[in-house]
Backbone as JSON, one array per atom type, in Angstrom:
{
  "sequence": "MKKFFAMLFLLFAFILPTVAQDGATRLNYYNHTSQWIRMLVNGNPACTGDVMPGGWCTEAVNPGTYLMQGTNGRETTSGFSCTVQYGEHCDYTVNENTSELLNNPRVTTVDLKSYTYFAVDTPAPLKTLQNGDVAKTTNGTNYNKYMWGYTADNGDAYMVGMGEYPFSPAYNDLDNMISGFVTATNGTLVDGKVTPLTVSGQPAKGAIISAKLDNGKEIRFIMVVTFKGNCGYMFVFGSYIDSTTTDIDAVKTFFTSIQLK",
  "N": [[114.75, 121.23, -79.94], [112.59, 120.88, -81.63], [112.75, 118.24, -82.43], [112.07, 116.88, -80.06], [109.39, 117.67, -79.64], [108.24, 116.55, -81.88], [108.51, 113.83, -81.35], [107.0, 113.67, -79.03], [104.46, 114.28, -79.96], [104.16, 112.07, -81.62], [104.04, 109.92, -79.79], [101.62, 110.43, -78.42], [99.95, 110.27, -80.59], [99.84, 107.57, -81.39], [98.65, 106.22, -79.25], [96.08, 106.97, -78.89], [92.65, 106.66, -79.88], [91.96, 107.34, -83.25], [90.35, 110.05, -84.81], [88.7, 111.2, -87.55], [87.89, 114.29, -89.3], [84.66, 115.27, -88.45], [81.63, 114.78, -90.28], [78.61, 115.27, -92.19], [78.08, 112.98, -93.63], [79.43, 109.82, -93.17], [81.91, 107.27, -92.42], [82.15, 104.84, -90.0], [84.53, 103.21, -88.05], [85.39, 100.37, -86.08], [87.58, 98.86, -83.83], [87.79, 95.77, -82.66], [89.76, 94.0, -81.95], [92.85, 92.55, -80.66], [94.97, 93.85, -81.66], [96.8, 96.54, -83.27], [95.12, 98.28, -85.79], [94.94, 99.23, -89.16], [92.61, 101.1, -90.75], [90.74, 100.89, -93.78], [89.52, 102.43, -96.79], [88.05, 101.72, -99.73], [90.42, 100.37, -100.34], [92.41, 102.15, -99.66], [94.21, 104.04, -97.11], [92.22, 104.91, -94.29], [90.85, 107.4, -92.07], [93.13, 109.03, -89.75], [95.29, 107.59, -88.92], [96.67, 104.54, -87.43], [94.41, 102.42, -85.59], [93.97, 101.82, -82.2], [93.76, 98.79, -80.15], [90.43, 98.12, -79.28], [89.71, 100.66, -79.96], [88.36, 103.33, -82.06], [87.46, 105.03, -85.12], [86.56, 107.73, -87.34], [85.68, 108.41, -90.69], [85.12, 111.05, -92.77], [83.06, 111.34, -95.6], [81.93, 111.74, -99.03], [78.58, 111.31, -100.32], [77.99, 108.0, -101.53], [79.28, 104.77, -102.67], [81.22, 102.56, -100.77], [84.03, 100.49, -99.98], [84.72, 99.04, -97.01], [87.42, 98.17, -94.97], [89.94, 96.51, -92.94], [93.35, 96.32, -91.81], [96.19, 94.65, -90.37], [98.65, 95.02, -91.34], [99.78, 92.67, -92.12], [97.72, 90.95, -92.58], [94.44, 91.19, -94.0], [90.99, 92.22, -93.86], [88.09, 90.86, -95.51], [86.15, 92.71, -95.94], [83.45, 95.18, -96.19], [80.88, 96.28, -98.19], [79.36, 99.35, -98.57], [76.7, 101.59, -99.09], [76.14, 104.99, -98.82], [73.93, 107.66, -98.22], [73.54, 111.26, -98.28], [74.08, 112.57, -95.06], [73.88, 110.13, -93.83], [75.37, 107.18, -92.26], [77.83, 104.53, -92.18], [78.68, 101.62, -90.35], [81.51, 99.72, -89.39], [82.99, 96.88, -88.07], [85.98, 95.44, -86.97], [86.88, 92.24, -86.18], [88.67, 89.61, -84.41], [88.26, 87.21, -85.78], [87.75, 87.9, -88.4], [89.79, 88.21, -90.13], [91.92, 87.54, -92.96], [94.25, 86.08, -95.32], [96.47, 88.51, -96.57], [95.82, 90.07, -99.59], [95.79, 92.32, -101.06], [97.41, 94.43, -103.1], [97.76, 97.13, -102.69], [98.08, 97.67, -100.11], [100.41, 98.35, -97.63], [102.77, 96.09, -96.39], [103.9, 94.8, -93.22], [106.85, 93.59, -91.97], [107.18, 91.69, -89.45], [109.58, 91.05, -86.95], [110.28, 88.18, -85.28], [110.67, 87.11, -81.97], [111.53, 85.08, -79.1], [109.73, 85.72, -77.0], [108.18, 87.78, -77.92], [107.07, 89.85, -80.69], [108.18, 92.29, -82.99], [108.59, 95.18, -85.08], [111.53, 96.43, -86.4], [114.13, 98.6, -87.74], [116.35, 96.97, -88.23], [117.32, 93.62, -87.3], [117.03, 92.89, -83.79], [119.69, 92.52, -81.5], [120.71, 90.03, -79.15], [121.35, 91.02, -75.92], [121.32, 90.51, -73.21], [120.63, 87.41, -71.69], [118.7, 85.97, -69.85], [120.02, 86.6, -67.5], [120.6, 86.6, -64.0], [118.96, 88.73, -61.77], [117.93, 91.14, -59.26], [114.89, 92.17, -57.73], [113.55, 95.26, -56.36], [112.84, 94.52, -53.8], [114.47, 92.43, -53.28], [113.97, 89.98, -54.51], [114.85, 87.32, -56.64], [115.1, 87.36, -60.2], [114.9, 86.67, -63.77], [116.66, 88.34, -66.28], [116.31, 89.8, -69.46], [117.51, 91.2, -72.52], [117.32, 93.01, -75.55], [118.69, 94.69, -78.41], [119.26, 97.36, -80.81], [121.28, 99.57, -82.6], [121.24, 102.36, -84.64], [123.1, 103.88, -87.39], [123.1, 106.62, -86.93], [122.98, 106.82, -84.23], [120.5, 106.46, -83.04], [118.53, 104.36, -81.0], [117.0, 101.21, -80.51], [115.36, 99.32, -78.15], [114.54, 96.42, -76.22], [113.48, 95.24, -73.18], [113.1, 92.61, -70.83], [111.71, 91.13, -67.96], [111.61, 88.11, -66.24], [109.68, 86.78, -63.87], [109.17, 85.22, -60.57], [106.55, 85.52, -59.99], [103.39, 87.04, -60.86], [103.35, 90.08, -62.52], [101.58, 93.16, -61.74], [99.2, 95.8, -62.56], [99.97, 98.1, -61.15], [102.69, 97.75, -61.03], [103.72, 98.78, -63.34], [104.32, 101.5, -63.11], [106.47, 101.25, -61.37], [108.3, 100.01, -63.07], [108.81, 102.02, -64.92], [109.92, 103.95, -63.2], [112.18, 102.55, -62.39], [113.65, 102.51, -64.76], [114.15, 105.22, -65.11], [115.8, 105.66, -62.9], [117.95, 103.94, -63.52], [119.04, 105.14, -65.77], [119.78, 107.5, -64.77], [118.09, 109.58, -65.2], [115.44, 111.97, -66.02], [111.99, 112.14, -65.51], [110.09, 113.18, -68.04], [107.51, 113.13, -69.07], [105.1, 111.33, -67.61], [102.46, 110.9, -67.56], [100.99, 109.8, -69.55], [98.14, 108.83, -71.43], [96.62, 105.78, -70.41], [97.24, 102.7, -72.15], [96.92, 99.79, -74.28], [98.66, 96.73, -75.03], [98.71, 94.12, -77.18], [96.3, 93.46, -76.01], [96.9, 93.68, -73.36], [97.31, 95.58, -70.29], [99.08, 98.69, -70.4], [101.59, 101.29, -70.19], [102.87, 104.52, -71.13], [105.82, 106.58, -71.42], [108.0, 109.47, -71.33], [111.38, 110.16, -71.17], [114.21, 111.96, -70.08], [117.74, 112.06, -70.33], [121.16, 112.73, -69.46], [124.32, 112.21, -70.9], [127.74, 111.32, -70.0], [129.3, 112.9, -71.62], [127.87, 115.18, -71.83], [125.86, 115.27, -73.72], [122.39, 115.14, -74.52], [119.84, 112.73, -74.21], [116.7, 111.62, -75.34], [114.2, 109.45, -74.33], [111.59, 107.37, -75.45], [109.2, 105.3, -74.09], [107.37, 102.25, -73.66], [105.71, 100.31, -71.35], [104.69, 97.09, -70.25], [102.95, 94.04, -69.35], [102.69, 90.45, -69.21], [101.4, 87.42, -68.15], [103.92, 86.0, -66.22], [105.81, 87.85, -66.91], [107.44, 91.0, -67.41], [107.61, 93.79, -69.58], [109.66, 96.12, -71.39], [109.61, 98.44, -73.92], [111.64, 100.42, -75.76], [112.68, 103.47, -77.25], [115.44, 105.45, -78.08], [117.08, 108.59, -78.59], [119.5, 111.05, -79.56], [118.91, 114.36, -78.53], [119.5, 116.4, -80.27], [119.55, 115.25, -82.73], [118.96, 115.07, -86.22], [118.18, 113.23, -88.03], [116.45, 111.19, -87.46], [114.28, 108.49, -88.17], [111.12, 108.95, -88.15], [108.84, 107.55, -88.94], [109.71, 104.91, -88.73], [110.05, 104.73, -85.99], [107.43, 105.0, -85.08], [106.35, 102.68, -86.24], [107.77, 100.76, -84.82], [106.66, 100.93, -82.18], [103.9, 100.55, -82.67], [103.75, 98.0, -83.73], [104.16, 96.07, -81.82], [103.83, 92.85, -80.46], [102.85, 90.58, -78.03], [103.74, 87.33, -76.9]],
  "CA": [[113.43, 121.08, -79.34], [111.64, 120.4, -82.64], [112.8, 116.79, -82.38], [111.33, 116.42, -78.9], [107.96, 117.85, -79.82], [107.81, 115.58, -82.88], [108.37, 112.54, -80.67], [105.89, 113.78, -78.09], [103.25, 114.15, -80.77], [104.09, 110.69, -82.09], [103.61, 109.05, -78.7], [100.19, 110.62, -78.19], [99.21, 109.91, -81.79], [99.57, 106.15, -81.56], [97.95, 105.6, -78.14], [94.71, 107.44, -78.82], [91.83, 106.37, -81.04], [92.03, 108.45, -84.19], [89.04, 110.49, -85.27], [88.79, 112.14, -88.66], [86.97, 115.42, -89.19], [83.28, 114.81, -88.49], [80.85, 115.34, -91.37], [77.23, 114.8, -92.24], [78.13, 111.62, -94.17], [80.68, 109.31, -92.6], [82.16, 105.84, -92.21], [82.64, 104.6, -88.64], [85.29, 101.97, -87.91], [85.6, 99.92, -84.7], [88.61, 97.82, -83.71], [87.52, 94.86, -81.56], [90.83, 93.01, -81.9], [93.92, 92.83, -79.7], [96.07, 94.39, -82.44], [96.61, 97.85, -83.91], [94.54, 98.05, -87.11], [94.83, 100.35, -90.1], [91.35, 101.01, -91.46], [90.85, 101.17, -95.21], [88.34, 102.76, -97.56], [88.36, 101.42, -101.13], [91.81, 99.93, -100.44], [93.32, 103.22, -99.25], [94.12, 104.32, -95.68], [91.14, 105.75, -93.8], [91.13, 108.12, -90.83], [94.42, 109.72, -89.73], [96.35, 106.72, -88.42], [96.25, 103.23, -86.94], [93.45, 102.43, -84.49], [94.41, 100.96, -81.12], [92.79, 97.77, -79.74], [89.29, 98.69, -78.59], [89.49, 102.03, -80.39], [87.48, 103.58, -83.19], [87.74, 106.26, -85.85], [85.52, 108.14, -88.29], [86.15, 108.98, -91.95], [84.09, 111.84, -93.44], [83.06, 111.04, -97.03], [80.8, 112.21, -99.82], [77.64, 110.22, -100.59], [78.5, 107.05, -102.51], [79.48, 103.38, -102.24], [82.59, 102.41, -100.28], [84.44, 99.2, -99.41], [85.35, 99.27, -95.7], [88.26, 97.04, -94.58], [90.96, 96.77, -91.94], [94.54, 95.48, -91.95], [97.24, 94.79, -89.36], [99.91, 95.09, -92.06], [100.1, 91.34, -92.64], [96.46, 90.37, -92.98], [93.39, 92.17, -94.24], [89.65, 91.66, -93.86], [87.45, 90.86, -96.82], [85.51, 94.01, -96.04], [82.0, 95.37, -96.24], [80.53, 97.32, -99.16], [78.26, 100.12, -98.0], [76.27, 102.78, -99.83], [75.62, 105.99, -97.9], [73.35, 108.9, -98.74], [73.93, 112.42, -97.48], [73.58, 112.56, -93.69], [73.86, 108.78, -93.29], [76.68, 106.64, -91.91], [78.01, 103.08, -92.16], [79.52, 101.13, -89.27], [82.24, 98.5, -89.71], [83.75, 96.4, -86.93], [87.0, 94.43, -87.27], [87.04, 91.27, -85.12], [89.8, 88.7, -84.6], [87.94, 86.13, -86.7], [87.39, 88.38, -89.73], [90.98, 88.44, -90.93], [92.32, 86.52, -93.91], [95.55, 86.41, -95.9], [96.52, 89.77, -97.28], [95.95, 89.91, -101.04], [95.58, 93.63, -101.66], [98.75, 94.99, -103.34], [97.83, 98.55, -102.34], [98.31, 97.77, -98.67], [101.81, 98.15, -97.27], [102.92, 95.02, -95.41], [104.89, 94.99, -92.17], [107.59, 92.36, -91.74], [107.5, 91.59, -88.04], [110.7, 90.2, -86.57], [109.76, 87.41, -84.17], [111.6, 86.65, -80.94], [110.92, 84.03, -78.28], [108.66, 86.2, -76.13], [107.45, 88.9, -78.52], [107.39, 90.19, -82.08], [108.19, 93.73, -83.17], [109.26, 95.58, -86.31], [112.62, 97.38, -86.22], [114.87, 98.76, -89.0], [117.25, 95.83, -88.36], [117.05, 92.68, -86.2], [117.58, 93.19, -82.48], [120.69, 91.57, -81.02], [120.55, 89.64, -77.75], [122.36, 91.66, -75.07], [121.27, 89.72, -71.97], [119.81, 86.24, -71.98], [118.34, 85.26, -68.64], [120.9, 86.92, -66.38], [119.9, 86.71, -62.72], [118.96, 90.06, -61.16], [117.08, 91.23, -58.08], [113.92, 93.25, -57.67], [113.84, 96.2, -55.28], [112.66, 93.87, -52.5], [115.43, 91.35, -53.14], [113.54, 88.74, -55.16], [115.59, 87.0, -57.86], [114.37, 87.17, -61.45], [115.77, 86.55, -64.94], [116.62, 89.56, -67.07], [116.63, 89.65, -70.88], [117.56, 92.49, -73.21], [117.66, 93.0, -76.97], [118.89, 96.06, -78.85], [119.81, 97.71, -82.13], [121.65, 100.98, -82.68], [121.42, 102.8, -86.02], [124.33, 104.63, -87.64], [123.0, 107.98, -86.39], [122.92, 106.74, -82.78], [119.17, 106.09, -82.58], [118.58, 103.02, -80.41], [115.77, 100.48, -80.23], [115.67, 98.37, -77.09], [113.47, 95.69, -75.56], [113.92, 94.59, -71.95], [112.06, 91.75, -70.26], [111.99, 90.45, -66.71], [110.82, 86.91, -66.01], [109.6, 86.79, -62.41], [108.5, 84.09, -59.92], [105.22, 85.99, -59.66], [102.77, 87.75, -61.99], [103.28, 91.54, -62.32], [100.25, 93.78, -61.75], [99.16, 97.12, -63.21], [100.74, 99.06, -60.36], [104.11, 97.54, -61.27], [104.16, 99.52, -64.53], [104.97, 102.72, -62.62], [107.77, 100.85, -60.84], [109.18, 99.74, -64.2], [109.22, 103.32, -65.45], [110.81, 104.55, -62.21], [113.45, 101.82, -62.45], [114.39, 102.96, -65.95], [114.61, 106.58, -64.8], [116.94, 105.53, -61.98], [119.07, 103.28, -64.2], [119.64, 106.08, -66.73], [120.02, 108.77, -64.06], [117.34, 110.53, -66.02], [114.33, 112.74, -65.48], [110.72, 111.81, -66.15], [109.55, 114.36, -68.71], [106.06, 112.95, -69.14], [104.67, 110.01, -67.19], [101.01, 110.94, -67.43], [100.43, 109.44, -70.84], [96.91, 108.07, -71.3], [96.86, 104.33, -70.4], [97.01, 102.03, -73.41], [97.04, 98.34, -74.21], [99.54, 96.07, -75.98], [98.21, 92.75, -77.31], [95.21, 93.32, -75.07], [97.4, 93.8, -71.99], [97.49, 96.96, -69.82], [100.41, 99.25, -70.67], [101.76, 102.72, -69.97], [103.93, 105.15, -71.88], [106.54, 107.65, -70.72], [109.11, 110.13, -72.01], [112.43, 110.34, -70.17], [115.4, 112.67, -70.55], [118.96, 111.71, -69.59], [122.38, 113.31, -70.0], [125.49, 111.34, -70.87], [128.93, 111.93, -69.4], [129.84, 113.91, -72.53], [126.99, 116.34, -71.82], [124.79, 115.17, -74.71], [121.11, 114.74, -73.93], [119.07, 111.71, -74.91], [115.31, 111.49, -74.98], [113.69, 108.1, -74.49], [110.16, 107.06, -75.44], [109.09, 103.91, -73.66], [106.09, 101.63, -73.35], [105.89, 99.18, -70.45], [103.5, 96.25, -70.15], [103.24, 92.74, -68.75], [101.83, 89.32, -69.58], [101.79, 86.27, -67.35], [104.92, 86.35, -65.21], [106.86, 88.64, -67.57], [107.26, 92.42, -67.6], [108.3, 94.21, -70.81], [109.94, 97.52, -71.71], [109.95, 98.73, -75.32], [112.25, 101.74, -75.61], [113.42, 104.12, -78.32], [116.22, 106.57, -77.58], [117.75, 109.37, -79.63], [120.07, 112.34, -79.13], [117.89, 115.39, -78.71], [119.86, 117.27, -81.39], [119.59, 114.47, -83.97], [118.05, 115.55, -87.26], [118.04, 112.17, -89.03], [115.61, 110.1, -86.95], [113.19, 108.02, -89.03], [109.94, 108.99, -87.31], [107.94, 106.47, -89.34], [110.24, 103.66, -88.17], [109.77, 104.76, -84.55], [106.0, 104.7, -84.92], [106.15, 101.27, -86.56], [108.32, 100.0, -83.7], [105.71, 100.86, -81.07], [102.58, 100.06, -83.05], [103.83, 96.63, -84.18], [104.46, 95.17, -80.71], [102.95, 91.74, -80.16], [103.33, 89.72, -76.97], [103.41, 85.92, -77.13]],
  "C": [[112.4, 120.59, -80.36], [111.59, 118.88, -82.61], [111.96, 116.25, -81.23], [109.83, 116.54, -79.11], [107.42, 116.88, -80.87], [107.59, 114.21, -82.24], [107.2, 112.55, -79.7], [104.57, 113.62, -78.82], [103.06, 112.71, -81.22], [103.55, 109.77, -81.0], [102.11, 109.19, -78.46], [99.38, 110.16, -79.39], [98.89, 108.43, -81.82], [98.86, 105.51, -80.37], [96.5, 106.03, -78.06], [93.93, 106.98, -80.04], [91.84, 107.58, -81.97], [90.65, 108.78, -84.72], [89.23, 111.49, -86.39], [87.78, 113.26, -88.46], [85.54, 114.93, -89.37], [82.55, 115.51, -89.62], [79.45, 114.76, -91.35], [77.17, 113.36, -92.74], [79.46, 111.01, -93.77], [80.7, 107.78, -92.55], [82.76, 105.68, -90.82], [83.31, 103.24, -88.55], [85.51, 101.66, -86.44], [86.57, 98.75, -84.67], [88.33, 96.97, -82.47], [88.53, 93.72, -81.52], [91.84, 93.4, -80.83], [95.13, 93.45, -80.4], [95.75, 95.82, -82.88], [96.16, 97.6, -85.35], [94.52, 99.35, -87.9], [93.54, 100.17, -90.88], [91.52, 101.48, -92.9], [89.5, 101.55, -95.8], [88.71, 102.63, -99.03], [89.84, 101.08, -101.32], [92.83, 100.95, -100.02], [93.16, 103.5, -97.75], [92.96, 105.26, -95.34], [91.56, 106.38, -92.48], [92.54, 108.73, -90.89], [95.55, 108.87, -89.2], [95.79, 105.4, -87.95], [95.32, 103.37, -85.74], [93.87, 101.4, -83.45], [93.36, 99.89, -80.81], [91.67, 98.4, -78.9], [88.95, 100.11, -79.01], [88.55, 102.13, -81.59], [87.93, 104.84, -83.91], [86.62, 106.51, -86.85], [86.16, 108.79, -89.52], [84.98, 109.73, -92.6], [84.19, 111.62, -94.94], [81.9, 111.77, -97.71], [79.83, 111.05, -100.02], [78.19, 109.31, -101.69], [78.62, 105.66, -101.92], [80.95, 103.17, -101.91], [82.82, 100.99, -99.76], [85.23, 99.49, -98.15], [86.11, 98.01, -95.29], [89.19, 97.46, -93.45], [92.14, 95.84, -92.14], [95.49, 95.72, -90.78], [98.61, 94.86, -90.0], [100.34, 93.77, -92.64], [98.86, 90.61, -93.14], [95.45, 91.49, -93.2], [92.04, 91.48, -94.18], [89.06, 91.73, -95.26], [86.64, 92.12, -97.04], [83.99, 93.97, -96.17], [81.72, 96.53, -97.19], [79.26, 98.02, -98.68], [77.98, 101.35, -98.87], [75.63, 103.76, -98.85], [75.08, 107.2, -98.67], [73.79, 110.05, -97.85], [73.27, 112.35, -96.1], [73.52, 111.19, -93.06], [75.28, 108.35, -92.89], [76.66, 105.12, -92.01], [78.95, 102.73, -91.02], [80.2, 99.83, -89.69], [83.12, 98.12, -88.53], [84.73, 95.31, -87.37], [87.15, 93.54, -86.03], [88.21, 90.34, -85.41], [89.5, 87.65, -85.68], [87.55, 86.6, -88.1], [88.6, 88.53, -90.64], [91.27, 87.26, -91.85], [93.64, 86.96, -94.53], [95.47, 87.67, -96.74], [96.72, 89.54, -98.78], [95.73, 91.22, -101.78], [96.93, 94.3, -101.86], [98.87, 96.45, -102.96], [98.06, 98.76, -100.86], [99.78, 97.47, -98.37], [101.92, 97.08, -96.19], [104.0, 95.39, -94.41], [105.55, 93.66, -91.88], [108.02, 92.3, -90.29], [108.68, 90.65, -87.81], [110.31, 89.51, -85.27], [110.88, 86.95, -83.25], [110.85, 85.68, -80.03], [109.68, 84.52, -77.55], [107.79, 87.27, -76.78], [107.8, 89.0, -79.99], [107.3, 91.7, -82.2], [108.93, 94.06, -84.45], [110.29, 96.66, -86.0], [113.38, 97.51, -87.54], [115.86, 97.62, -89.27], [116.97, 94.9, -87.18], [117.72, 93.12, -84.9], [118.59, 92.1, -82.09], [120.45, 91.27, -79.54], [121.69, 90.23, -76.94], [122.45, 90.98, -73.71], [120.29, 88.59, -72.18], [119.56, 85.43, -70.7], [119.25, 85.51, -67.47], [120.09, 87.1, -65.1], [120.06, 88.12, -62.16], [118.02, 90.03, -59.96], [116.11, 92.39, -58.2], [114.28, 94.16, -56.5], [113.65, 95.59, -53.89], [113.52, 92.62, -52.34], [115.05, 90.03, -53.77], [114.32, 88.52, -56.46], [114.64, 86.89, -59.06], [115.36, 87.1, -62.59], [115.56, 87.74, -65.86], [117.08, 89.29, -68.5], [116.66, 91.05, -71.51], [118.0, 92.29, -74.66], [117.84, 94.45, -77.42], [119.44, 96.18, -80.25], [120.11, 99.2, -82.13], [121.94, 101.34, -84.14], [122.7, 103.63, -86.15], [124.29, 106.03, -87.04], [122.89, 107.99, -84.87], [121.55, 106.43, -82.22], [119.18, 104.64, -82.11], [117.18, 102.48, -80.17], [116.11, 99.39, -79.23], [114.41, 97.69, -76.57], [114.07, 95.02, -74.34], [112.78, 93.76, -71.39], [112.55, 91.14, -68.96], [111.06, 89.27, -66.55], [110.83, 86.64, -64.5], [108.96, 85.51, -61.86], [107.11, 84.47, -59.44], [104.67, 86.71, -60.89], [102.72, 89.24, -61.69], [101.84, 92.03, -62.38], [100.35, 95.17, -62.36], [100.01, 98.14, -62.47], [102.25, 98.93, -60.58], [104.63, 98.33, -62.48], [104.85, 100.82, -64.13], [106.35, 102.4, -62.05], [108.77, 100.58, -61.95], [109.7, 101.04, -64.8], [110.22, 103.98, -64.5], [112.17, 103.87, -62.22], [114.3, 102.24, -63.63], [114.95, 104.36, -65.72], [115.85, 106.52, -63.91], [118.15, 104.97, -62.69], [119.78, 104.21, -65.16], [120.05, 107.39, -66.07], [119.3, 109.89, -64.78], [116.26, 111.26, -65.26], [113.06, 112.38, -66.24], [110.11, 113.09, -66.72], [108.04, 114.3, -68.75], [105.73, 111.52, -68.77], [103.18, 109.93, -67.01], [100.33, 110.64, -68.75], [99.19, 108.58, -70.64], [97.2, 106.57, -71.33], [96.5, 103.7, -71.74], [97.09, 100.54, -73.2], [98.0, 97.86, -75.28], [99.13, 94.6, -76.02], [97.12, 92.47, -76.28], [95.62, 93.45, -73.62], [97.52, 95.26, -71.58], [98.91, 97.43, -70.06], [100.4, 100.73, -70.34], [102.91, 103.24, -70.82], [104.59, 106.25, -71.08], [107.61, 108.23, -71.62], [110.13, 110.51, -70.95], [113.62, 111.03, -70.81], [116.6, 112.27, -69.69], [120.15, 112.35, -70.27], [123.54, 112.34, -69.84], [126.67, 112.08, -70.25], [129.53, 113.02, -70.28], [128.94, 115.13, -72.65], [125.85, 116.28, -72.83], [123.53, 114.63, -74.04], [120.41, 113.74, -74.83], [117.64, 111.76, -74.42], [114.86, 110.05, -75.28], [112.17, 108.13, -74.54], [110.06, 105.6, -75.04], [107.64, 103.52, -73.43], [106.38, 100.42, -72.49], [104.58, 98.41, -70.35], [103.9, 94.93, -69.49], [102.27, 91.7, -69.3], [102.31, 88.09, -68.83], [102.77, 86.68, -66.26], [106.07, 87.17, -65.78], [106.47, 90.12, -67.65], [108.12, 92.88, -68.76], [108.52, 95.71, -70.83], [110.31, 97.61, -73.19], [110.39, 100.19, -75.36], [112.9, 102.2, -76.91], [114.15, 105.31, -77.73], [116.96, 107.28, -78.7], [118.36, 110.63, -79.01], [119.07, 113.44, -79.46], [118.21, 116.3, -79.89], [119.96, 116.52, -82.71], [118.56, 115.0, -84.96], [117.74, 114.47, -88.29], [117.2, 111.0, -88.54], [114.48, 109.78, -87.93], [111.94, 107.91, -88.16], [108.96, 107.86, -87.65], [108.39, 105.13, -88.76], [109.97, 103.59, -86.67], [108.31, 104.41, -84.3], [105.74, 103.22, -85.18], [106.65, 100.39, -85.43], [107.28, 99.83, -82.59], [104.37, 100.25, -81.47], [102.58, 98.6, -83.49], [104.04, 95.61, -83.06], [103.39, 94.1, -80.56], [103.59, 90.88, -79.08], [102.9, 88.29, -77.24], [102.95, 85.25, -75.85]]
}
C-alpha cells in the first residue's frame, strides 16, 4: 500500500500549482506558457516542484537580492533581478517568448525523446507496438490506433496510446477514454476525480486504475488523457502494486515532460 499512496501523492503533486510556505517576504512566480516550468531562485530550484501551465507558486525568502528565472529543462529564461525588503514581494512571469538557450550548468536538463505526434521523456525509448491499425469506436466509427511502450526490468511499464479519428474529440470524450481503458484492462477505477489539468495547453484528465492479472498479481495504472486536433492521447504508467524498485522521479518526469505536436 505504501507504493500506491506514493503514486497517488505524485499524481496530485504534478497537476496542482505548487505553493511554498507563505511568509512576510516572498517571491511570486507565474507560468504563462503551455509547458511545465521549474522556477529558479539564484539558479537553484524554487518552490516545491514544477509549475503547471497557467499555474503559480510562492517562495518565502529573507530580505535580499534574488535572480528569478524559469526553465523547462531544456531552455531557461534570462531572469529578473529583484531586491526585496522585509514584508515586500517580487513578481516574475514566464512567457513563451522569454526563453533562450539553456546555459546554466546548475540546471538539470531533460532529454525529451521525440516521436511523430508527441515528445516525452522515458527511461528508454518507446517501441512502436501499433502503427495505424484500424479499430472502431463504441459507435462503430473507424479510426487509426497507435501505441508505443517500454517495460523496465522490474516490470514497470510506460505506454502511450493515440487514436486518430475522422472527427475532433471533445472534453467529454476524456471520460470515455478513461472508461475504455478500464474496460480493456478489466480493471477498477480507483480515482477518476483528479482535478482537471492541461497538457501543452490542451484540456486533460488524470485517473488511477487497478487491475488484476490472471496470475493474481495486482497492477496500478496512473494515466493522463488529452486530445489535440483529431487525435486523442493516453499516457500511462503501470506497476505491480508490490514493487519496491519503481523510480518515482522517472514516473514524474514521464508525465511532466509530455508535449503534443
